C-alpha positions in Angstrom: 0.1 -0.3 0.0 2.7 2.6 0.6 4.1 1.7 -2.9 1.2 1.9 -4.5 0.5 5.4 -2.4 4.0 6.9 -3.1 3.4 5.9 -7.0 0.0 7.8 -7.1 2.1 10.7 -5.8 4.6 11.0 -8.2 1.9 10.2 -11.1 0.2 13.1 -9.9 3.2 15.4 -9.4 4.9 14.3 -13.2 0.7 15.1 -14.0 0.6 18.1 -12.9 4.1 19.5 -14.5 3.2 18.3 -18.0 0.0 20.8 -17.2 2.7 23.4 -16.3 5.2 22.4 -18.8 2.6 23.2 -21.5 2.0 27.1 -20.8 6.4 27.2 -20.7 6.8 26.7 -17.2 9.4 24.5 -17.0 10.3 23.1 -13.2 14.1 21.2 -11.8 13.3 17.7 -11.7 12.8 16.7 -7.6 9.7 16.2 -6.1 10.1 18.8 -2.9 11.9 21.9 -5.5 9.0 21.3 -7.3 6.1 21.7 -5.0 8.4 24.9 -3.0 8.5 26.7 -6.4 5.0 25.6 -7.3 3.9 27.8 -4.0 6.1 30.0 -4.7 4.5 31.0 -7.7 1.2 30.7 -6.4 1.6 33.7 -4.0 3.1 35.8 -6.5 1.1 38.8 -7.4 1.5 38.4 -11.3 -2.1 36.9 -11.9 -0.8 36.6 -16.0 2.5 33.8 -14.6 -0.6 31.5 -14.8 -4.3 31.2 -16.4 -7.4 31.2 -13.8 -7.8 27.3 -14.6 -4.5 26.5 -14.3 -4.1 28.3 -10.9 -7.2 26.8 -9.6 -5.7 23.1 -10.7 -2.4 24.3 -8.7 -4.3 24.5 -5.4 -6.1 20.9 -5.9 -2.7 19.3 -6.3 -1.4 20.8 -3.8 -4.3 19.9 -1.5 -3.6 16.4 -3.4 -0.5 15.6 -2.3 -0.8 17.3 1.4 -3.3 14.3 1.3 -1.2 10.9 0.4 2.2 13.3 2.2 -0.6 12.0 5.8 -1.1 8.9 4.3 2.5 7.9 3.6 3.5 9.0 7.0 0.5 7.1 8.6 1.4 4.2 6.9 5.2 4.7 7.9 4.7 4.9 10.9 2.6 2.0 11.2 5.5 -0.1 10.0 7.8 1.3 12.6 5.5 0.0 15.0 5.5 -3.7 12.9 9.7 -2.9 13.1 10.1 -2.4 16.8 7.4 -5.4 17.6 8.7 -8.4 15.2 13.2 -9.9 16.7 13.5 -10.9 12.6 12.8 -7.4 11.9 15.5 -6.2 14.8 18.4 -8.6 13.3 17.6 -8.1 9.5 17.6 -4.2 10.4 21.7 -5.2 11.5 22.3 -5.7 8.2 23.9 -2.9 5.5 21.5 -1.2 3.4 18.0 -2.8 4.9 16.0 -0.2 7.4 12.3 -0.8 8.7 10.8 -0.7 4.7 12.4 -3.7 4.3 12.8 -5.7 7.2 9.5 -5.7 7.3 8.3 -6.5 4.1 10.9 -9.5 4.7 8.8 -10.5 7.3 5.5 -9.5 6.4 5.9 -11.6 2.2 8.3 -15.2 4.0 7.0 -16.6 7.3 9.1 -19.8 6.3 12.4 -18.9 5.1 13.6 -22.4 5.0 10.8 -23.4 1.6 14.3 -21.9 0.2 17.7 -24.3 0.2 20.2 -21.8 0.7 20.8 -18.1 0.2 21.9 -18.9 -3.3 18.2 -20.6 -4.3 16.9 -17.5 -2.6 18.6 -15.1 -4.1 17.8 -17.0 -7.1 14.2 -16.4 -6.2 14.1 -12.4 -6.6 16.1 -13.0 -9.1 19.0 -11.1 -8.2 21.4 -14.1 -10.3 22.7 -13.8 -13.7 21.2 -15.5 -16.6 23.9 -17.9 -18.0 24.2 -18.9 -21.9 26.0 -21.6 -23.0 27.7 -22.7 -25.9 30.2 -25.3 -26.3 32.7 -25.2 -24.0 32.0 -20.9 -23.0 29.5 -19.6 -20.2 28.5 -16.5 -20.8 26.7 -14.4 -18.5 24.2 -11.7 -18.8 21.9 -9.7 -17.0 19.2 -10.7 -14.2 16.4 -12.7 -14.5 14.3 -10.4 -12.3 12.5 -13.2 -11.5 10.1 -13.0 -8.2 9.0 -10.3 -6.2 9.4 -7.1 -8.0 8.7 -4.8 -4.8 11.3 -7.3 -3.1 14.2 -6.9 -5.6 13.5 -2.9 -5.9 14.2 -2.6 -2.3 17.3 -4.7 -2.0 18.7 -3.0 -4.9 17.6 0.9 -4.0 19.4 -0.5 -0.5 22.7 -1.7 -1.6 22.8 1.8 -3.8 22.5 3.5 -1.0 25.0 1.4 0.7 27.5 2.9 -2.7 26.9 6.6 -2.1 29.2 5.7 1.1 31.1 3.4 -0.8 33.9 5.3 -0.2 34.1 6.9 2.9 34.0 3.0 4.4 37.0 1.8 5.6 36.2 -2.1 6.4 36.2 -5.0 4.2 32.7 -4.4 2.3 34.2 -1.3 1.4 37.1 -2.5 -0.3 34.9 -4.8 -1.8 32.8 -2.3 -3.0 35.7 0.3 -4.6 37.6 -3.2 -6.3 34.5 -3.6 -8.0 34.1 0.0 -8.6 37.0 0.0 -11.0 36.4 -2.8 -13.0 32.5 -2.5 -13.7 29.2 -0.3 -13.7 28.2 1.1 -10.5 24.9 -0.5 -11.5 26.4 -4.2 -11.8 27.6 -3.6 -8.0 24.9 -2.4 -7.0 23.2 -5.9 -8.0 25.9 -7.9 -6.6 25.5 -6.9 -3.3 22.1 -6.7 -3.6 23.2 -10.4 -3.8 24.4 -10.7 -1.1 22.3 -8.8 0.6 19.7 -11.6 0.1 22.1 -14.3 0.9 22.7 -13.2 4.1 19.2 -12.2 4.4 18.4 -16.0 4.4 21.4 -17.0 7.2 19.2 -14.1 9.6 15.5 -15.6 9.0 16.3 -19.4 8.0 18.9 -19.5 11.1 17.8 -17.4 13.6 20.8 -15.4 13.2 22.3 -12.2 14.0 24.1 -10.4 12.1 28.1 -9.9 11.3 29.7 -7.3 8.7 32.2 -10.1 7.8 29.7 -12.5 6.6 28.6 -9.4 4.1 32.6 -8.9 2.9 32.4 -12.8 2.5 31.0 -15.2 0.2 28.0 -15.9 1.2 
């Protein structure tokens, strides 16, 4: 539900942005910047900058954004409450790149992670492993399979990208591993590789009730 409301908020903002663009009013990217610039424009005395109809639509749009924001804030509060009350969520949150949203999504999706034989199978189900094409003695790795739950896969990749933004400042084994990969591979490929490792560690935490240790994420899971 949270993901759907966020999607609706983004779609609403894009539609309003297109209406304004037709009148020659172009705004920078980013919802917060768009909202603040639009409010400033509505407070601007010269009425010729916006037609009366467009001005009315802009006011309605901002009101709809306010309602959606309140809805998202309420859902976030419920997620934090569920997160705080669940031991498995607390253990998952110790994994780098995983917060309350990913932890609650995992626990809500998998009542029993033992349905998967190991972490590699779990990562493969999520579509975080590359497809293979074999021809004779040659094996070629292709793009990821994108199987399984697309919402979970998206969350894991987003979490991995958040970790990559601070990779240059990390001085642990994980930071070294990421920096070495970034030299040889595109950042998107590295993000998926990290998401794969996160998924494998997640399976260990859920299936075996283990606590997370940083060394596990740096090594092969």
